[in-house]
C-alpha positions in Angstrom: 2.3 -9.7 -16.2 -1.2 -10.4 -15.1 -3.6 -7.7 -14.0 -2.8 -8.4 -10.2 0.9 -7.8 -10.8 0.2 -4.7 -13.0 -2.0 -3.2 -10.2 0.5 -4.1 -7.5 3.3 -2.5 -9.5 1.2 0.7 -10.0 0.6 0.9 -6.2 4.3 1.6 -6.0 3.5 5.1 -7.2 1.4 5.8 -4.0 3.6 7.5 -1.4 3.0 7.3 2.3 3.2 11.0 3.3 4.4 10.2 6.8 7.5 8.3 5.7 7.9 9.6 2.1 8.1 5.9 0.9 5.8 4.1 -1.4 3.2 1.8 0.1 4.5 -1.3 -1.6 8.0 -0.7 -0.2 6.5 -0.2 3.2 4.8 -3.6 3.0 1.3 -2.1 3.5 -0.3 -4.0 0.6 -1.6 -7.3 1.7 -3.5 -8.5 -1.3 -4.3 -7.5 -4.9 -7.2 -9.0 -6.8 -7.9 -7.4 -10.2 -10.8 -8.9 -12.2 -12.6 -7.3 -15.2 -12.6 -3.6 -14.6 -12.4 -3.9 -10.8 -9.5 -3.9 -8.4 -9.8 -5.1 -4.8 -6.9 -4.0 -2.6 -6.3 -5.2 1.0 -3.9 -3.1 2.9 -2.8 -2.3 6.3 -1.3 0.7 8.0 1.9 1.1 10.1 -0.5 1.6 13.2 -4.2 1.7 13.9 -3.8 5.4 14.8 -2.1 6.3 11.5 -3.2 9.9 10.7 -3.5 9.1 7.0 -5.9 6.2 7.2 -8.7 8.3 5.6 -6.8 9.4 2.6 -5.3 6.1 1.3 -8.5 4.8 -0.2 -9.0 7.9 -2.2 -5.4 8.2 -3.3 -5.2 4.5 -4.3 -8.4 4.8 -6.3 -7.2 7.9 -8.1 -3.8 6.4 -8.9 -5.3 3.2 -10.3 -8.2 4.6 -12.3 -6.0 7.4 -13.8 -3.1 5.3 -14.6 -4.5 1.9 -15.8 -6.9 1.6 -18.6 -8.5 -1.6 -17.3 -9.4 -0.3 -13.9 -12.6 1.6 -13.5 -13.6 0.7 -9.9 -11.4 0.2 -6.8 -12.3 -1.3 -3.5 -10.0 -0.9 -0.6 -10.2 -3.1 2.4 -8.3 -2.2 5.6 -6.9 -5.0 7.8 -4.7 -5.2 10.8 -4.6 -9.0 10.7 -1.7 -9.5 10.6 -0.5 -6.2 12.0 2.2 -4.3 10.2 5.8 -4.8 11.4 8.9 -3.1 10.4 10.1 -6.5 8.9 7.3 -6.0 6.3 9.4 -3.2 4.6 11.7 -4.1 1.7 15.4 -3.0 1.7 14.7 0.2 -0.1 12.3 1.4 2.6 14.7 0.3 5.4 17.5 2.3 3.9 15.4 5.4 3.6 13.6 5.3 6.8 16.1 3.7 9.2 14.8 2.6 12.6 11.4 3.5 13.6 11.2 4.8 17.2 9.1 2.6 19.5 9.1 -0.3 17.1 11.2 -3.5 17.1 14.5 -3.2 15.4 14.9 -4.9 12.0 
């Protein structure tokens, strides 16, 4: 596995507290670029008004720096292009969450 894949896999340990599902299964990770001792993570949220937007950067940084020897610095970039859709979730997340009220069925 290359560094990008290792970082992406480790992000599966970060749980979205609203849905109690990891952020990879939710489809929130848009891009991972790990080079040298740095990791750049582009992510989205389930909505622009997500109450946890302020903590994800901190939790992601903590998880990667503490768990991966080669990561010393993490930069997170928030994007809403494209916006998150329920279809972005994997089957594991769909089974756990079910239908999200107010969102298109999947």
